[in-house]
C-alpha positions as a printed Julia matrix, in Angstrom:
862×3 Matrix{Float64}:
  64.86  76.43  220.72
  63.39  74.33  218.25
  64.86  70.95  217.51
  65.94  69.96  213.62
  63.61  67.13  213.97
  60.01  67.16  213.0
  57.04  65.94  214.62
  54.44  64.86  211.56
  55.51  64.86  208.34
  52.33  64.14  207.02
  51.34  67.19  207.32
  54.1   68.57  204.8
  52.98  65.27  202.59
  49.64  66.58  202.92
  50.39  70.37  201.8
  51.09  72.11  205.41
  53.59  74.08  205.33
  54.92  74.91  209.21
  54.82  78.31  210.58
  56.68  79.71  213.46
  55.07  81.67  216.18
  55.92  82.83  219.82
  52.79  80.27  221.12
  53.88  77.04  221.71
  52.97  74.63  219.0
  53.57  71.02  218.14
  55.99  71.1   215.71
  56.49  68.52  212.49
  58.32  65.38  213.58
  59.36  64.04  210.04
  60.89  65.21  206.71
  62.03  63.43  203.69
  60.79  66.23  201.43
  63.75  68.05  199.95
  64.25  71.5   200.45
  62.05  70.99  203.8
  64.78  70.5   206.14
  66.15  73.92  206.68
  62.45  75.62  206.79
  62.19  75.3   210.66
  65.63  75.59  211.89
  66.57  77.8   214.36
  69.46  80.08  214.55
  71.83  77.57  216.15
  72.32  74.8   213.6
  74.57  72.79  216.03
  71.68  72.53  218.49
  71.98  68.52  220.11
  68.45  68.67  221.76
  65.71  70.64  222.03
  65.24  72.53  225.31
  61.65  72.43  225.69
  59.99  69.59  226.27
  57.88  67.19  223.92
  54.49  67.73  223.31
  54.04  64.82  221.65
  52.41  62.14  224.66
  52.86  59.05  222.47
  56.09  57.27  222.71
  58.11  56.77  219.03
  60.2   53.72  218.05
  62.68  54.27  215.29
  63.48  50.96  213.78
  66.48  50.83  211.73
  67.28  48.16  209.24
  68.97  47.0   206.41
  66.05  46.34  204.29
  62.94  47.82  205.06
  60.18  45.3   205.99
  58.5   45.85  202.31
  57.51  44.07  199.51
  58.1   46.44  196.2
  57.32  45.56  192.01
  56.86  47.56  189.85
  53.48  47.4   187.9
  53.84  46.89  184.58
  50.71  48.48  182.86
  51.31  51.99  184.29
  54.62  52.08  185.65
  54.18  52.44  189.22
  54.94  50.98  192.3
  52.76  48.47  194.33
  54.08  47.64  198.1
  52.83  46.13  200.35
  54.03  44.68  204.07
  56.69  41.85  204.64
  55.09  39.74  206.81
  58.59  37.03  207.14
  60.8   40.58  208.38
  61.55  40.8   212.13
  61.46  44.51  211.73
  57.61  43.96  211.01
  57.07  41.0   213.27
  58.72  43.1   216.86
  56.42  45.73  216.4
  54.02  43.41  218.0
  56.16  43.39  221.51
  56.33  47.24  221.26
  52.62  47.91  222.44
  49.75  49.97  220.51
  50.63  53.02  222.16
  54.17  53.11  220.57
  54.29  54.6   217.2
  57.1   52.45  214.76
  59.04  54.13  211.79
  61.01  52.36  209.6
  64.11  53.58  208.37
  66.05  50.97  205.76
  66.76  50.22  201.96
  64.14  48.84  199.69
  64.96  45.71  198.08
  64.01  46.58  194.35
  66.16  49.69  192.85
  63.76  52.65  192.24
  64.94  54.76  189.64
  66.2   58.66  190.66
  62.98  60.54  189.01
  60.48  58.48  191.0
  62.89  58.14  194.05
  61.04  61.46  195.77
  57.1   60.32  194.9
  57.96  56.96  196.19
  59.59  58.5   199.43
  56.3   60.28  200.26
  54.01  57.38  199.57
  56.23  55.23  202.1
  56.02  57.76  204.64
  52.14  58.27  204.13
  51.19  54.72  203.75
  53.53  52.85  205.58
  55.02  54.76  208.18
  58.65  54.39  206.23
  61.84  56.47  205.54
  63.5   54.84  202.5
  67.24  55.43  201.82
  68.29  55.38  198.29
  71.75  54.15  197.82
  73.56  54.57  194.2
  73.9   51.15  192.56
  77.65  51.54  192.77
  77.69  52.06  196.59
  75.6   49.41  197.51
  77.34  46.78  195.72
  80.55  47.89  198.08
  78.75  48.09  201.16
  76.41  44.8   200.8
  78.15  42.52  198.87
  81.63  44.29  199.28
  82.48  45.52  202.99
  79.62  43.68  204.18
  79.62  40.18  202.58
  83.28  39.75  202.08
  84.32  41.22  204.97
  82.03  41.09  207.98
  80.23  38.34  207.5
  83.15  35.82  207.23
  84.92  36.93  209.83
  81.65  37.25  212.06
  81.47  33.6   211.09
  85.07  32.86  212.32
  86.44  32.43  208.05
  89.8   34.63  207.67
  90.94  35.96  204.45
  94.28  33.36  204.63
  94.34  33.68  201.06
  93.8   35.83  198.19
  92.01  32.97  196.49
  89.04  33.8   199.52
  88.41  37.44  198.54
  88.45  38.5   201.6
  91.69  40.87  201.59
  90.81  43.85  203.06
  89.75  46.95  201.07
  90.01  50.23  202.47
  87.63  51.56  199.29
  85.1   49.0   200.72
  85.53  50.5   204.34
  84.86  54.15  202.88
  81.74  52.91  201.28
  80.29  51.24  204.5
  81.01  54.36  206.53
  79.55  56.53  203.78
  76.26  54.08  203.65
  75.43  54.4   207.8
  76.44  58.01  207.63
  73.24  58.26  204.71
  70.96  56.17  207.27
  72.31  58.69  209.66
  70.88  61.52  207.73
  67.33  59.69  207.27
  67.16  59.32  210.97
  68.12  62.57  211.47
  64.97  63.61  209.56
  62.59  62.0   211.38
  63.9   61.84  214.54
  62.77  63.91  217.73
  66.05  63.46  220.35
  63.9   64.48  223.33
  61.47  61.65  223.26
  62.41  58.83  220.47
  63.72  55.58  220.89
  66.5   54.33  218.12
  66.84  50.81  217.76
  69.44  49.52  214.9
  69.64  46.02  213.47
  72.44  44.18  212.81
  75.9   44.33  211.33
  75.34  46.51  208.49
  74.97  49.37  210.53
  77.6   49.08  213.15
  79.16  52.72  212.92
  75.73  53.98  212.94
  75.59  54.54  216.54
  78.43  56.98  216.25
  76.98  59.77  213.51
  73.64  59.92  215.71
  75.42  60.32  219.38
  77.55  62.79  217.15
  74.62  64.95  215.99
  72.45  64.0   219.16
  74.38  63.63  222.67
  71.55  62.25  224.65
  69.85  59.97  221.66
  68.16  56.82  223.18
  69.53  54.23  220.97
  70.07  50.38  221.53
  71.39  48.21  218.86
  71.06  44.63  218.39
  73.9   42.23  216.66
  71.93  39.45  214.89
  74.93  37.55  213.82
  77.83  35.89  215.69
  80.35  37.99  217.28
  83.86  36.07  216.82
  86.38  35.57  219.78
  89.22  38.18  220.29
  91.45  36.35  218.57
  89.44  36.29  215.37
  88.44  39.87  215.27
  91.46  41.44  216.34
  92.51  40.85  212.8
  90.24  43.1   211.24
  91.6   46.82  210.79
  89.44  48.77  211.86
  88.39  46.69  215.43
  88.55  49.71  217.14
  86.68  52.02  215.37
  83.56  49.11  215.19
  83.99  48.78  218.97
  83.77  52.71  219.54
  80.97  53.09  217.27
  78.75  50.27  218.94
  80.02  51.77  222.51
  78.11  55.11  221.61
  74.99  53.24  221.95
  73.42  53.05  225.17
  72.04  49.46  224.92
  73.75  46.5   223.06
  72.17  43.64  222.18
  73.52  40.03  221.55
  71.4   36.17  221.3
  74.05  34.18  223.66
  76.09  34.88  226.12
  79.12  34.02  224.07
  78.79  36.42  221.82
  78.77  38.49  224.58
  81.6   37.75  226.26
  83.96  37.58  222.9
  82.34  41.31  222.75
  83.45  42.16  226.29
  86.45  40.66  226.06
  87.3   42.48  222.88
  86.58  45.9   224.57
  88.56  44.57  227.73
  91.94  43.61  225.19
  91.7   46.31  222.71
  90.2   49.63  225.23
  91.05  48.56  228.37
  87.76  48.19  229.36
  86.35  46.05  232.0
  82.54  45.47  232.75
  80.76  44.76  236.03
  77.47  42.61  236.26
  75.17  44.35  238.97
  71.77  43.53  240.13
  71.68  41.03  236.77
  72.58  43.67  234.37
  75.99  44.0   232.57
  77.66  47.13  232.2
  80.86  48.99  230.67
  81.79  52.33  231.73
  82.65  54.53  228.58
  83.6   58.11  229.56
  81.06  58.04  232.14
  78.35  56.55  230.09
  77.43  53.21  231.06
  76.81  50.84  228.42
  74.31  47.83  229.34
  75.22  44.5   227.66
  71.6   42.7   226.88
  71.62  38.89  226.31
  68.16  37.31  224.66
  67.66  35.4   221.76
  65.1   36.22  219.67
  61.62  34.31  219.22
  59.55  33.83  216.44
  56.0   35.4   215.35
  53.86  32.43  216.55
  50.56  34.32  215.16
  51.88  34.22  211.94
  52.35  30.51  212.36
  49.46  29.87  213.53
  47.46  31.23  210.75
  49.14  29.64  208.01
  48.73  26.04  209.69
  45.15  27.33  209.41
  44.68  27.83  205.63
  43.26  25.13  203.27
  46.38  25.47  201.24
  48.53  24.25  204.15
  45.69  20.93  204.92
  46.29  20.12  201.38
  49.6   20.16  200.91
  50.32  18.42  204.56
  48.07  15.56  202.84
  49.94  15.29  199.8
  53.11  14.89  201.54
  51.96  11.96  203.86
  50.59   9.73  200.93
  53.9   11.23  199.18
  56.08   9.8   202.27
  53.72   6.92  203.4
  55.63   4.13  205.43
  58.63   6.49  205.78
  60.03   8.24  208.35
  61.13  12.28  207.39
  64.07  13.81  208.37
  63.96  17.24  207.67
  66.59  19.89  206.96
  65.92  23.63  205.8
  69.19  25.88  204.93
  70.39  28.88  203.12
  73.15  27.42  200.14
  76.09  28.96  201.78
  79.01  27.82  203.28
  78.05  28.36  206.99
  75.11  26.13  207.05
  76.54  22.84  206.59
  74.43  21.37  204.23
  76.93  19.11  203.02
  78.16  17.62  206.41
  74.41  16.69  207.03
  74.27  15.26  203.78
  77.36  13.17  204.79
  76.36  12.12  207.76
  73.17  10.66  206.31
  75.15   9.03  203.92
  76.97   7.5   207.05
  73.94   6.64  208.53
  72.58   4.89  205.4
  75.84   2.94  205.67
  75.41   2.17  209.47
  72.3    1.05  209.99
  71.06  -0.51  206.35
  67.38  -1.02  207.53
  67.15   2.24  207.66
  67.72   2.14  203.42
  63.63   2.43  202.1
  62.44   3.82  205.61
  64.14   7.11  206.72
  63.98  10.1   203.72
  66.05  13.27  204.51
  64.26  16.56  202.88
  66.65  19.16  202.64
  64.89  22.54  201.41
  68.04  24.55  200.16
  67.1   28.32  199.99
  68.83  31.06  197.7
  72.17  31.9   199.52
  71.72  35.78  200.31
  75.64  36.85  199.27
  77.46  35.8   195.87
  80.43  34.48  194.79
  82.59  31.49  193.92
  82.07  30.05  197.64
  78.54  29.7   196.79
  79.02  27.92  193.47
  81.29  25.44  195.27
  78.59  24.79  197.72
  75.8   24.47  195.54
  78.48  22.2   192.81
  79.12  19.68  196.05
  76.0   19.59  197.09
  74.74  18.14  194.08
  77.28  16.09  193.75
  76.37  14.32  197.28
  72.74  14.23  196.75
  73.35  12.69  193.29
  76.03   9.87  194.66
  74.27   9.13  197.86
  71.01   8.46  195.8
  72.66   6.18  193.1
  74.17   3.89  196.28
  71.04   3.72  197.89
  68.12   4.58  196.09
  65.9    2.27  194.42
  62.71   2.72  192.5
  60.61   4.61  193.84
  62.66   5.82  196.67
  65.13   8.2   196.72
  67.03   8.54  200.12
  67.72  12.32  200.08
  65.49  14.38  197.97
  66.78  18.43  197.36
  64.16  20.68  197.19
  66.28  23.75  195.64
  63.45  25.54  193.8
  61.76  28.6   195.93
  58.5   27.17  198.4
  55.75  28.99  199.24
  55.53  29.65  202.9
  52.54  26.83  203.71
  54.19  24.76  201.9
  57.53  24.81  203.95
  55.24  24.58  206.87
  53.62  21.56  205.46
  56.8   19.82  205.63
  57.74  20.68  209.36
  54.19  18.87  210.17
  55.35  15.69  208.74
  59.12  15.67  209.74
  59.79  13.44  212.52
  63.28  15.23  212.86
  64.63  18.6   212.12
  68.09  18.62  211.45
  70.22  21.87  212.06
  74.11  21.52  211.2
  75.1   24.84  210.28
  79.03  25.19  211.19
  78.23  29.0   212.5
  75.37  30.76  212.35
  73.85  34.0   214.71
  70.6   32.77  215.97
  68.71  30.37  212.84
  64.8   30.15  213.92
  64.32  27.05  212.04
  63.96  25.18  215.35
  61.48  27.36  216.68
  59.15  26.98  213.59
  59.6   23.15  213.45
  58.69  23.15  217.15
  55.33  25.36  216.51
  54.32  23.42  213.78
  54.58  20.02  215.2
  51.72  21.29  217.55
  49.6   21.54  215.11
  45.63  21.92  215.51
  42.98  19.46  215.28
  42.21  19.69  211.39
  45.95  18.86  210.95
  45.64  16.21  213.17
  42.91  14.43  211.54
  44.8   14.66  208.04
  47.67  12.79  209.8
  45.21  10.69  211.65
  46.54  11.82  214.89
  44.17  11.91  218.45
  43.9   15.35  218.97
  44.06  14.15  223.09
  47.45  12.6   222.8
  50.79  14.68  223.76
  52.56  16.17  220.33
  55.84  14.56  219.72
  59.09  16.16  217.92
  63.07  15.85  218.13
  65.85  17.91  217.27
  69.54  17.42  216.34
  70.92  20.83  216.52
  74.61  22.0   216.23
  76.36  23.45  219.01
  77.82  26.67  216.91
  74.26  28.16  216.29
  72.79  30.66  218.45
  69.93  29.0   219.84
  71.46  25.83  221.03
  71.28  26.99  224.17
  67.85  27.44  224.54
  66.66  23.85  223.32
  67.85  21.99  226.05
  65.93  18.75  224.83
  67.58  18.42  221.87
  70.38  16.61  220.33
  73.67  18.61  220.07
  76.5   17.63  218.06
  79.66  18.98  216.49
  78.77  19.01  212.59
  82.61  18.94  211.79
  82.06  15.16  213.45
  80.35  13.23  210.85
  80.17  10.25  213.22
  78.74  12.2   215.94
  75.97  13.42  213.52
  75.17  10.57  212.27
  75.0    8.62  215.58
  72.71  11.78  216.48
  70.57  11.0   213.58
  70.05   7.28  214.65
  69.28   8.41  218.11
  66.36  10.25  217.03
  65.27   7.85  214.9
  65.21   5.14  217.61
  64.37   6.96  221.06
  60.65   6.37  222.56
  57.65   8.17  221.64
  57.21   9.31  225.7
  60.63  10.85  225.72
  60.08  12.39  222.11
  57.16  13.88  224.17
  58.8   14.96  227.15
  61.3   16.81  224.64
  58.67  18.29  222.36
  56.6   19.65  225.44
  59.57  21.46  227.42
  60.69  22.7   223.81
  56.72  24.32  223.02
  56.74  25.7   226.49
  60.17  27.48  225.9
  59.11  28.94  222.37
  55.79  29.8   222.8
  56.33  31.9   225.76
  59.79  33.46  224.6
  58.25  34.59  221.18
  59.73  38.29  219.18
  57.13  40.26  221.13
  58.88  38.93  224.04
  61.94  39.79  222.8
  61.29  43.19  221.49
  59.29  44.24  224.76
  61.78  43.04  226.72
  64.56  44.69  224.91
  62.29  47.98  224.84
  62.53  47.57  228.47
  66.0   47.71  229.1
  66.69  50.04  226.89
  64.17  52.47  228.82
  66.51  51.99  231.64
  69.4   52.14  230.14
  68.66  55.93  229.27
  67.22  56.59  232.29
  70.08  59.08  233.72
  70.54  60.83  230.2
  68.88  64.07  231.59
  70.51  63.59  235.07
  74.19  64.48  233.7
  76.04  66.98  232.03
  77.11  65.36  228.4
  79.78  66.69  225.56
  81.1   65.27  222.6
  84.59  64.58  222.12
  87.12  63.0   219.2
  86.98  63.26  215.69
  85.34  61.1   213.16
  84.72  57.35  214.09
  86.57  58.11  217.29
  84.18  60.47  218.32
  82.39  59.95  221.45
  80.18  61.28  224.43
  81.34  62.17  228.31
  78.7   62.06  230.39
  79.51  63.21  234.09
  77.52  64.39  237.54
  76.35  67.88  236.76
  78.7   68.46  239.93
  81.73  66.91  238.32
  83.73  69.35  236.47
  87.31  70.23  234.78
  89.75  71.75  237.08
  90.21  75.46  236.04
  93.73  76.23  236.37
  92.35  79.97  236.71
  90.56  79.31  239.58
  92.67  77.08  241.47
  95.62  79.99  241.4
  93.57  82.46  242.43
  92.42  80.32  245.51
  96.2   79.5   245.8
  97.08  83.09  245.85
  94.76  84.31  248.64
  94.88  81.2   251.12
  97.48  81.02  253.4
  97.59  77.67  255.49
  97.69  75.46  252.53
  97.32  71.13  252.22
  98.22  69.4   249.34
  97.82  65.65  249.23
  99.27  64.05  246.32
  99.2   60.28  244.55
 102.88  58.91  243.7
 101.8   57.44  240.55
  99.29  60.03  239.32
 101.81  62.59  239.26
 105.61  62.14  239.17
 105.69  59.42  236.91
 105.64  59.49  233.12
 102.98  58.33  231.22
 104.76  56.42  228.9
 107.49  55.15  230.45
 108.01  52.07  232.16
 110.24  53.07  234.95
 108.79  53.87  238.06
 111.35  55.91  239.45
 109.91  59.77  239.6
 110.27  62.17  236.88
 113.06  64.18  237.35
 111.43  67.72  236.33
 108.54  66.77  238.79
 110.12  66.05  241.96
 111.95  69.83  240.88
 108.55  71.13  241.05
 107.53  69.35  244.27
 110.43  70.74  245.93
 109.42  74.31  244.94
 105.63  73.95  246.45
 107.44  72.57  249.34
 109.76  75.63  250.17
 106.9   77.73  250.17
 106.26  78.45  254.41
 102.4   78.19  253.76
 102.34  74.87  252.13
 102.59  71.35  254.0
 102.39  68.91  250.93
 102.24  65.18  251.41
 103.06  62.34  248.81
 100.98  59.33  249.34
 102.6   55.78  247.6
 101.89  52.73  247.99
 105.7   51.84  247.62
 108.07  51.34  250.54
 109.52  53.26  252.83
 112.96  52.22  252.16
 112.4   53.01  248.09
 110.57  56.41  248.79
 113.51  57.8   251.35
 116.03  57.1   248.66
 114.04  58.96  246.07
 113.1   61.94  247.67
 116.13  62.27  249.61
 116.26  65.59  248.49
 112.97  67.03  249.48
 113.49  68.32  253.34
 110.39  69.49  253.48
 108.37  66.86  251.66
 105.98  64.78  253.9
 105.65  61.16  252.36
 103.38  58.36  253.22
 104.65  54.4   252.56
 102.59  51.7   251.96
  99.17  53.88  251.11
  99.23  55.5   254.62
 100.28  52.5   257.23
 103.96  54.62  257.56
 104.19  58.74  257.83
 106.99  60.54  257.77
 106.41  64.55  258.39
 109.38  65.58  256.6
 112.98  64.22  255.41
 114.47  64.32  259.42
 111.93  63.23  260.91
 111.07  59.45  262.01
 108.47  57.4   260.44
 105.41  56.94  262.23
 102.99  54.18  261.87
  99.31  55.43  261.43
  97.65  52.56  263.38
  98.57  49.93  266.11
  99.35  45.95  264.35
 100.04  43.78  266.86
 101.47  41.06  264.37
 102.0   40.03  260.81
 101.77  35.96  261.24
  99.46  35.92  258.55
 101.81  36.55  256.0
 103.08  33.4   256.58
  99.83  31.96  255.75
  98.62  34.5   252.64
 102.3   34.22  250.97
 101.87  30.53  250.07
  98.75  30.86  248.43
  99.87  33.65  246.8
 103.18  31.97  245.44
 100.6   29.11  243.89
  98.74  31.51  241.96
 102.28  32.69  240.9
 103.24  29.82  239.66
 100.24  29.25  237.37
  99.89  32.66  235.78
 102.85  33.64  234.11
 103.73  37.28  234.0
 102.28  38.0   237.35
 104.43  38.69  240.28
 104.75  39.46  244.54
 105.4   42.3   245.93
 106.38  41.65  249.8
 106.14  45.23  251.76
 106.63  45.69  255.92
 102.71  45.98  255.86
 100.68  44.04  253.32
 101.34  41.65  250.64
 100.63  42.35  247.25
 100.2   40.28  244.19
 100.53  41.93  240.5
  99.51  40.2   237.23
  99.73  43.72  235.65
 102.14  41.66  232.84
  99.85  38.47  232.67
  97.03  37.76  229.96
  94.23  40.21  230.83
  91.53  37.33  230.71
  92.95  34.98  232.2
  94.89  37.47  235.25
  91.59  38.44  235.78
  90.31  34.63  236.15
  93.14  34.18  238.55
  92.55  37.62  240.59
  89.12  35.99  241.11
  90.05  32.56  242.45
  93.0   34.11  244.34
  90.72  36.64  246.51
  88.18  33.87  246.66
  91.13  31.72  248.0
  92.76  34.24  250.71
  89.6   35.74  252.33
  88.83  31.64  252.86
  92.13  31.05  254.9
  92.45  34.44  256.07
  88.73  34.44  257.07
  89.89  34.96  261.25
  92.95  37.02  260.72
  92.62  41.18  260.99
  93.31  41.54  257.69
  91.44  43.35  254.54
  91.77  41.47  251.08
  91.32  43.44  247.86
  91.11  43.58  244.7
  92.47  46.8   242.64
  93.89  47.6   239.08
  95.55  44.01  238.13
  96.51  43.6   241.71
  95.11  41.47  244.7
  96.41  43.05  248.3
  96.2   41.54  251.88
  96.8   44.52  254.11
  95.82  45.29  257.77
  92.43  46.33  258.67
  91.94  49.9   258.55
  94.68  51.02  256.33
  93.97  53.6   253.51
  95.03  56.79  252.23
  92.65  58.69  253.72
  94.2   57.86  256.94
  97.14  60.47  255.49
  94.3   63.09  254.99
  93.01  62.69  258.8
  96.5   62.97  259.89
  97.37  65.78  258.21
  94.54  67.84  258.72
  94.34  66.92  262.46
  98.13  67.64  262.85
  98.09  71.04  261.54
  94.84  71.79  263.47
  96.69  70.88  266.82
  99.68  73.42  265.54
  96.98  76.1   265.18
  96.68  76.1   261.46
  93.28  75.78  260.58
  93.3   74.58  256.32
  92.0   77.61  254.02
  93.33  75.23  251.15
  93.21  71.98  250.47
  93.99  70.4   246.93
  94.21  66.54  246.5
  94.78  64.88  243.4
  95.0   60.97  242.53
  94.09  58.8   239.64
  92.78  54.89  241.28
  90.48  53.36  243.44
  92.44  53.88  246.65
  92.71  57.63  246.37
  88.43  57.15  246.68
  89.27  57.39  250.8
  91.67  60.08  250.64
  88.69  62.2   248.52
  85.76  61.29  250.86
  88.05  62.54  253.92
  88.56  65.63  252.24
  85.04  66.22  251.32
  83.99  65.05  254.59
  85.71  67.33  256.44
  84.46  70.51  254.82
  81.45  69.94  257.09
  83.72  69.64  260.46
  86.06  71.87  262.43
  89.11  70.72  260.64
  89.2   72.84  257.64
  88.35  76.69  257.74
  85.09  77.67  257.02
  85.83  79.3   253.52
  88.25  76.82  252.47
  88.89  75.71  248.87
  88.6   72.86  248.77
  90.09  70.64  245.65
  89.49  66.83  245.28
  90.61  65.81  241.97
  90.81  62.96  239.8
  92.88  62.56  237.04
  90.55  61.15  234.12
  87.4   61.68  233.72
  85.61  58.75  235.34
  82.93  57.96  237.86
  84.6   59.73  241.07
  84.0   60.99  244.76
  86.22  63.72  243.88
  84.39  67.0   242.02
  87.28  67.69  239.59
  88.55  66.15  237.0
  92.27  66.46  234.97
  93.06  65.11  231.55
  96.42  63.66  232.2
  99.81  63.85  234.52
 101.07  66.47  232.13
  98.29  68.9   233.1
  98.82  67.95  236.54
 102.41  68.89  235.9
 101.83  71.9   234.08
  99.48  72.93  237.14
 101.77  72.38  239.92
 104.44  74.82  237.63
 102.0   76.99  237.91
 101.49  77.22  241.44
 105.36  76.92  241.98
 105.53  79.96  240.13
 102.59  81.96  241.97
 104.7   81.06  244.85
 107.95  82.31  244.21
 106.52  85.54  242.92
 104.94  86.04  246.35
 108.0   85.56  247.96
 109.67  88.18  246.02
 107.42  90.95  246.49
 106.41  89.58  250.28
 108.18  92.02  252.91
 110.9   90.36  254.9
 109.81  88.53  258.08
 110.83  89.42  261.61
 113.18  87.55  263.42
 111.24  85.29  264.76
 111.04  81.68  265.27
 109.43  79.91  262.64
 106.82  77.07  262.9
 107.73  73.98  261.95
 104.3   73.21  260.06
 104.4   69.74  260.73
């Protein structure tokens, strides 16, 4: 089968045309020239992957970002276009960490608008020269996408700004959301043109393309897909206000690996998945993963680094040396503190200026000695808030300079004109302290750049009159609300909203001893120099390869529509239970053992009541009337409750309290599966549980004859989960010398005698039937939670033992598509009831056509 993707568009670009033959050939993997996409397709246009191994040995990474790492300008003479690499682009810099053997293709937009009649030529040029695939967006669509949904909705919300009034320009606009989805679909189409889904890795970047994973996963179920979010991810209380919150979460979960800069951002994402989608995460051997329809979505936590080689090359430029000398003379005798920020509402420029004003007021000796140089880069967004920040900044700078300035001295130097990169580097070199007071920022690499520049080189040391052999020094004052803060343990961390605290931090940075500044600089330099952008990219690729390692081992199929699409991935031996297959086996067998978990079979999904469904009880009774059936209901409920609920089911076997009590039929006595000498341990466990119940609203204790259960189903999910972990540790500690098992389940913590589990019921049933001379040739076992796995394990193990017929049909079946020891699954409880009704009808039909039995004693089957 030929994939819809292609291996080398360069053949097409240079005039080559692909041909099909019976021989194995390498097919082109890239196609952006209009009209060629359909020329190399097979008959099955819905194929999700090639069934032949790729003939291309070189590994490929498709990097997708909002903007291509290119600079573009139009020539005035011949009206052609001139393109060059954007050395400042992170997407270009990360290539250093992928290795020389990895081919990189970029997909994204150009910063410049290209007329429609030139787009084909530009696309071909970019592909041939730069291996870039441009996505051309109509201006109106781009405005709604970028300046609309991205900058008016996602960017403020992810930085903890809610549209509390219409004046804030952030009220949800459905048309902007539709534009966002449309652009993501355009990007997906571009990726599909170049991808070889069997071999290529796709790495999607940032909040502009959060629904792109769904479009790619829908087209290629086994696509190797990573996503990295470069902005903060807000707390669940903020994120849940977004009207399309679930659509974005589910789209991200179509990735194999999701990366965040800090643990806080990852924790907020995981909390949102828990509260809004009901998903829980697990940490195993250092890796965090979310189980999502049989797929494990891995979570990566690693802050991005900087490209040190680029900085060092600029430090070596003669222009940089000359600029450093100029600035040294300009600020001779003064201590320079530096701020470099975009002119937007989240960078906290005005708060920094107010702290500078406070410093000069409280420490008058700094007047004339300390200068704050504030480099203000243009804002990436636009709107009234940007204008307000600019106006406030100018006004504050003017006020401070008028109050504390003197001839030849301005305490604040505001630079709001574009600087060359080497000029900014020169300011880093001469600054004794760098200030970053953003109120919220995804990462912010300014401190990292500052550290490398302060390390300098021999030429710059000579220019500054420094001894090259002496340790370098630097100081950082950083906001605790930026992504780089956790990695800079030697920085002075501040709450930027606390003006007094920031002013005190600035003063501390000025008066700290030289030795202390050297120690802090050495610590920071060691971290920044070893955790550069190449290290970050290499680590992400390694984790992406690990996350995609079991793609081919599992069976995959897609379910859902639109942005609700997801892929179900299961073990090849795990499949949906066929009612036809089940009924056929049921009809031809004579000794049937049926084990049913109460919660998964007789409760209505939408009901809060725990009383059994009347219809289900009737169907269950019909199954019990068949003399070929031995039916056992297994429940965590106490035996008194179960006796009352199933008094009408005379032939139904019941196991109460997860198998501790067993009764083979209604008129039999209750038995215990194992002997327990005493329950004195309850006197130890119950007071501990009461303590946690009092401090956890929504929790309760269920007291049973054989066990104690602490239930936190109605508590706050996060707080309940934390309390459950603490309770588990507490109980394990105080009950260490007792013959009990302390375990956690779905919203419960349970203490019960050792050896009690639902597997005992399965063992008891099989042994008892064998003792009565009835070798089971049909076994049906259905359950829906972790406690039922013990039954599945016993049933599957019995297939190799003497307790089942050699030709027995065994159906261990869980409810829902999830990892299980069962070999089958059904979708929900409604499907179970329909299946039981079919089996009951089969029994009733068989009884009508069967010959009347002779007048002989009927053996009690249990």
